[in-house]
C-alpha positions as CSV (number, residue, x, y, z in Angstrom):
1,M,210.2,9.5,2.3
2,N,209.5,11.0,-1.2
3,L,211.0,9.3,-4.2
4,S,211.2,12.6,-6.0
5,Y,208.9,11.2,-8.7
6,K,209.2,13.3,-11.8
7,Q,205.9,13.5,-13.8
8,P,205.9,13.6,-17.6
9,T,205.5,17.1,-19.0
10,D,201.9,18.2,-19.6
11,R,202.3,17.7,-23.4
12,C,202.8,13.9,-22.6
13,M,199.9,13.7,-20.2
14,H,196.9,13.3,-22.5
15,Y,194.5,12.0,-19.9
16,Y,195.4,14.7,-17.3
17,N,194.8,17.4,-20.0
18,R,191.2,16.1,-20.6
19,L,190.2,16.6,-16.9
20,T,188.4,19.6,-15.5
21,G,190.4,22.1,-13.4
22,E,189.2,20.5,-10.1
23,Q,189.9,17.0,-11.3
24,K,193.4,18.1,-12.3
25,K,194.0,19.2,-8.7
26,I,192.8,15.9,-7.4
27,Y,195.0,14.1,-9.9
28,K,198.1,16.0,-8.7
29,T,197.2,15.4,-5.1
30,I,197.0,11.7,-5.6
31,V,200.2,11.5,-7.6
32,S,202.0,13.5,-4.9
33,G,200.6,11.2,-2.2
34,I,201.6,8.1,-4.0
35,S,205.1,9.4,-4.7
36,A,205.4,10.0,-0.9
37,F,204.1,6.6,-0.1
38,S,201.3,8.1,1.9
39,E,199.0,5.5,3.5
40,K,196.0,7.8,3.0
41,I,195.4,10.8,0.7
42,K,192.7,13.3,1.5
43,I,190.9,15.1,-1.3
44,P,187.5,16.9,-1.6
45,L,184.5,14.6,-1.5
46,R,184.0,12.9,-4.9
47,P,181.9,9.9,-6.1
48,I,183.9,6.7,-6.3
49,N,183.3,6.4,-10.1
50,E,184.9,9.8,-10.7
51,L,187.9,8.9,-8.5
52,S,188.3,5.6,-10.4
53,M,188.3,7.5,-13.6
54,I,191.0,9.9,-12.3
55,Y,193.0,7.0,-11.0
56,D,192.9,5.3,-14.5
57,C,194.1,8.6,-16.0
58,I,197.1,8.6,-13.6
59,Q,198.0,5.0,-14.5
60,L,197.9,5.7,-18.2
61,D,199.9,8.9,-18.0
62,N,202.5,7.7,-15.5
63,P,204.4,4.5,-16.3
64,L,206.8,5.0,-13.4
65,L,203.9,4.6,-10.9
66,F,204.2,0.8,-11.3
67,Y,204.0,0.2,-7.6
68,V,200.4,1.0,-7.0
69,S,197.9,-1.7,-8.1
70,S,194.6,-0.1,-7.0
71,F,193.0,1.9,-4.2
72,S,190.2,1.8,-1.7
73,C,188.2,4.8,-0.6
74,Q,186.3,6.1,2.4
75,N,184.0,9.1,2.2
76,D,183.4,11.4,5.2
77,L,180.1,13.1,4.5
78,Y,180.4,15.3,7.7
79,T,183.8,16.9,6.7
80,K,183.1,16.4,2.9
81,I,186.4,14.6,2.5
82,S,187.2,11.5,0.5
83,I,190.1,9.5,1.8
84,I,192.1,7.3,-0.6
85,F,194.1,4.3,0.6
86,P,196.6,3.3,-2.1
87,E,197.5,-0.4,-2.4
88,Y,201.2,-0.5,-2.8
89,T,202.7,-3.6,-4.4
90,H,206.4,-2.9,-3.5
91,K,208.1,-1.4,-0.5
92,R,210.0,1.8,-0.9
93,P,213.6,0.4,-1.2
94,W,212.5,-1.9,-4.0
95,V,210.6,0.9,-5.8
96,K,213.8,3.0,-5.6
97,K,215.9,0.1,-7.0
98,Y,213.4,-0.7,-9.8
99,T,213.0,3.0,-10.7
100,D,216.8,3.4,-11.0
101,T,216.9,0.3,-13.2
102,A,214.1,1.7,-15.4
103,M,215.8,5.0,-15.8
104,N,219.2,3.5,-16.5
105,T,217.5,1.4,-19.3
106,I,215.8,4.5,-20.7
107,M,218.9,6.6,-20.6
108,A,220.4,4.4,-23.3
109,F,217.9,6.0,-25.7
110,D,219.8,9.3,-25.4
111,A,221.9,8.1,-28.3
112,V,219.0,9.2,-30.6
113,R,217.9,12.3,-28.7
114,G,219.0,14.6,-31.6
115,K,217.1,12.6,-34.2
116,S,213.7,13.3,-35.7
117,D,210.5,12.1,-34.0
118,F,210.2,9.3,-36.6
119,E,213.7,8.1,-36.0
120,K,213.2,8.2,-32.2
121,E,210.0,6.2,-32.5
122,L,211.6,3.7,-34.8
123,H,214.5,3.2,-32.4
124,V,212.2,2.5,-29.5
125,H,210.0,0.2,-31.6
126,D,213.0,-1.9,-32.9
127,Y,214.6,-2.0,-29.4
128,C,211.4,-3.6,-28.1
129,L,211.4,-6.2,-30.9
130,A,215.1,-7.0,-30.4
131,N,214.9,-7.3,-26.6
132,F,211.4,-8.3,-25.5
133,T,209.1,-11.2,-26.0
134,Y,205.3,-11.5,-25.3
135,D,204.5,-12.9,-21.9
136,Y,202.2,-15.9,-22.3
137,N,202.3,-16.6,-18.6
138,P,201.7,-13.1,-17.2
139,D,201.7,-11.9,-13.6
140,D,201.4,-8.4,-12.1
141,H,204.8,-7.4,-13.4
142,S,203.7,-8.2,-17.0
143,H,201.2,-5.3,-16.9
144,T,203.8,-2.7,-15.9
145,I,207.1,-1.5,-17.1
146,L,208.8,-4.0,-14.7
147,G,208.0,-7.0,-17.0
148,P,209.9,-5.6,-20.0
149,I,212.6,-4.0,-17.9
150,L,213.4,-6.7,-15.4
151,R,212.5,-9.8,-17.4
152,N,212.4,-8.7,-21.0
153,T,208.8,-9.8,-21.4
154,G,205.4,-8.3,-20.9
155,V,201.8,-8.2,-22.1
156,C,200.4,-5.3,-24.2
157,E,199.8,-3.0,-21.3
158,G,203.4,-3.4,-20.0
159,I,204.9,-3.0,-23.4
160,A,202.8,0.1,-24.2
161,K,203.8,1.6,-20.9
162,F,207.5,1.0,-21.6
163,V,207.1,2.6,-25.1
164,K,205.4,5.6,-23.4
165,L,208.2,5.9,-20.8
166,A,210.9,5.8,-23.5
167,L,209.2,8.3,-25.8
168,D,208.4,10.6,-22.9
169,H,212.1,10.6,-22.1
170,L,212.9,11.5,-25.7
171,G,210.4,14.3,-25.7
172,V,208.1,12.7,-28.2
173,K,204.4,13.4,-27.5
174,N,202.5,10.2,-27.1
175,L,199.8,8.4,-25.1
176,I,198.5,4.9,-24.3
177,V,195.3,3.8,-26.0
178,S,192.9,1.3,-24.4
179,G,190.7,-0.8,-26.6
180,K,190.4,-4.2,-28.2
181,A,192.3,-5.9,-31.0
182,K,192.2,-9.0,-33.1
183,N,195.4,-11.1,-32.9
184,P,196.8,-11.4,-36.5
185,L,198.0,-14.9,-35.8
186,D,194.5,-16.4,-35.2
187,D,190.8,-15.9,-35.9
188,M,189.7,-15.4,-32.3
189,E,187.4,-12.5,-31.3
190,N,188.8,-9.1,-30.3
191,E,190.5,-9.1,-26.9
192,Y,191.2,-6.2,-24.6
193,H,194.4,-4.5,-25.7
194,A,196.6,-1.5,-25.3
195,W,198.9,0.3,-27.7
196,N,200.2,3.9,-28.3
197,I,199.4,7.0,-30.3
198,V,202.5,9.0,-31.2
199,D,202.8,12.6,-32.4
200,V,205.3,12.5,-35.3
201,E,206.4,15.9,-36.5
202,G,202.9,17.3,-35.6
203,E,200.8,14.5,-37.0
204,T,199.3,11.7,-34.8
205,Y,199.6,7.9,-35.7
206,H,198.8,4.6,-34.1
207,L,201.8,2.4,-33.0
208,D,201.2,-1.1,-31.8
209,V,204.5,-2.6,-30.8
210,T,203.0,-5.6,-29.1
211,L,201.4,-7.0,-32.3
212,D,204.6,-6.3,-34.3
213,L,206.4,-8.3,-31.6
214,T,204.1,-11.3,-31.8
215,L,204.5,-11.3,-35.6
216,K,208.3,-11.2,-35.6
217,E,210.0,-14.4,-36.8
218,K,212.8,-14.0,-39.3
219,M,212.5,-10.3,-39.7
220,N,211.3,-7.3,-37.7
221,R,207.7,-6.4,-38.5
222,H,206.3,-2.9,-38.8
223,D,202.7,-3.8,-39.7
224,Y,201.4,-1.4,-37.0
225,F,203.9,1.4,-37.2
226,N,202.3,4.8,-37.8
227,L,198.9,3.8,-39.0
228,S,195.9,6.1,-39.5
229,D,192.5,5.6,-37.8
230,S,191.1,3.9,-40.9
231,D,194.0,1.4,-41.1
232,I,194.2,0.6,-37.3
233,K,190.4,0.1,-37.2
234,K,190.8,-2.9,-39.6
235,D,191.5,-5.0,-36.5
236,H,191.4,-2.6,-33.5
237,T,188.6,-1.0,-31.6
238,I,189.3,2.2,-29.6
239,I,187.7,2.7,-26.2
240,G,187.6,6.3,-24.9
241,V,188.5,9.6,-26.5
242,V,191.9,9.9,-28.2
243,P,193.3,12.3,-30.8
244,A,192.2,11.6,-34.4
245,C,194.8,10.0,-36.6
246,S,193.3,11.3,-39.8
247,M,196.3,11.7,-42.0
248,P,197.2,8.8,-44.4
249,S,199.5,6.2,-42.7
250,N,203.1,7.4,-42.5
251,D,204.1,3.8,-42.0
252,Y,207.4,2.1,-42.2
253,Y,206.5,0.1,-45.4
254,S,205.5,3.3,-47.3
255,I,208.7,5.1,-46.4
256,N,210.9,2.1,-47.3
257,S,209.2,1.3,-50.6
258,M,207.7,-2.0,-49.4
259,L,204.3,-1.4,-50.8
260,A,202.5,-3.1,-53.7
261,R,199.2,-2.2,-55.4
262,S,198.8,-5.4,-57.4
263,P,200.3,-8.9,-57.7
264,A,202.4,-7.5,-60.5
265,D,203.9,-5.0,-58.1
266,I,204.7,-7.8,-55.7
267,E,206.4,-9.7,-58.5
268,R,208.6,-6.7,-59.3
269,H,209.4,-6.5,-55.6
270,I,210.3,-10.1,-55.3
271,V,212.5,-10.0,-58.4
272,S,214.4,-6.9,-57.1
273,N,215.1,-8.4,-53.7
274,L,216.1,-11.8,-55.1
275,R,218.6,-10.2,-57.4
276,K,220.1,-8.5,-54.4
277,G,220.4,-11.8,-52.7
278,Q,217.7,-11.2,-50.1
279,K,215.6,-14.3,-49.4
280,D,213.4,-12.9,-46.7
281,I,211.0,-10.3,-48.1
282,I,208.2,-8.3,-46.6
283,V,205.6,-6.5,-48.7
284,K,202.3,-4.8,-48.0
285,L,199.5,-5.2,-50.6
286,L,197.2,-2.1,-50.8
287,N,193.6,-1.9,-51.9
288,A,193.0,-5.7,-51.5
289,Q,191.2,-8.0,-49.2
290,Y,192.5,-11.3,-48.0
291,S,191.5,-14.5,-49.8
292,Q,193.2,-17.8,-50.3
293,R,193.2,-17.0,-54.0
294,V,195.4,-14.0,-53.5
295,V,197.8,-16.0,-51.3
296,D,198.0,-18.8,-53.9
297,K,198.7,-16.3,-56.7
298,I,201.5,-14.7,-54.7
299,F,202.9,-18.1,-53.9
300,K,203.0,-19.1,-57.6
301,I,204.7,-15.8,-58.5
302,A,207.3,-16.2,-55.8
303,Q,208.0,-19.8,-56.8
304,H,208.3,-19.0,-60.5
305,Q,210.7,-16.1,-59.9
306,Y,212.8,-18.1,-57.4
307,R,213.2,-20.8,-60.0
308,S,214.0,-18.3,-62.7
309,I,216.5,-16.2,-60.8
310,Q,218.1,-18.9,-58.6
311,K,218.0,-21.6,-61.3
312,S,216.8,-24.0,-58.6
313,S,213.5,-25.2,-57.1
314,G,213.9,-24.3,-53.4
315,A,211.1,-24.1,-51.0
316,V,208.9,-21.0,-50.6
317,E,207.1,-20.1,-47.4
318,I,204.4,-17.3,-47.2
319,S,202.8,-16.0,-44.1
320,C,200.2,-13.2,-44.2
321,N,198.8,-10.7,-41.7
322,A,195.3,-10.9,-43.3
323,N,194.0,-7.8,-41.5
324,Q,196.7,-5.5,-42.7
325,M,197.6,-7.5,-45.9
326,V,201.3,-7.7,-45.1
327,F,203.1,-10.7,-46.6
328,E,206.3,-12.2,-45.4
329,I,207.9,-14.4,-48.2
330,S,210.8,-16.6,-47.4
331,F,212.9,-18.6,-49.8
332,K,215.1,-21.6,-48.9
């Protein structure tokens, strides 16, 4: 019984496109076998490390193949055949049910199909922030699209795979990036992480929905929306070969005039927003490094302007993503 699995188009299969011609044939044979729930898949004899690499490419390119956790392999040196034994995590009826649920969820994004790449990307990003939470008690589902789709929670891998599935559906070229990242909420060492690279109107940018999700409190965060290589590398390390994101960041804060180049710019930003009645403000400070002195200065500016404009001495709260120098300022 074949589930009629539909692969992403070649333009959305970054890791497939990096393989040799022979490796591409093996990739497609394995995908075809998995979609047919084959117990064993025969391919030309290959070293186990090469097969593992191809399998990893399949997992990164194909979020809908959530029902295979790993594989074992047996080499027949006489016939020069490698036999792959996929390890399925779900039976076929459940895979059909979960796949239908996933596609029904993704079909809702058709509302933005006629929009620009940027608007599609922003819609998917903000949908994740509105509907998902980070899974601090993960299991196998958390690392696939099933965590976000069935339980509205997942870890970075599951969220990045959901983002890929949604953007694939909308025809936006993208891929999943493997690497390490530093959590902006603490000072711990870099941990293994996954995020996306998205092609927006012909230019590639980094998109890390998971970290924006963990930062969200009062307001949606877009600290990691369309960053360049130089910006993402402030707290991320890329593992593997991915497209260069060499253009300046085409990020949400730039496009929405939420940037400051000095504390004086931040003051003007605070004044403008307070006069509009907005008491939760986000601003990104450029060309500066984090220090407590900078935070204290911004706090004093915010406190002074709040007292001046509101004619009262309410509380001011400031949180800062020190790696990306994004400040969230709240007035009470």
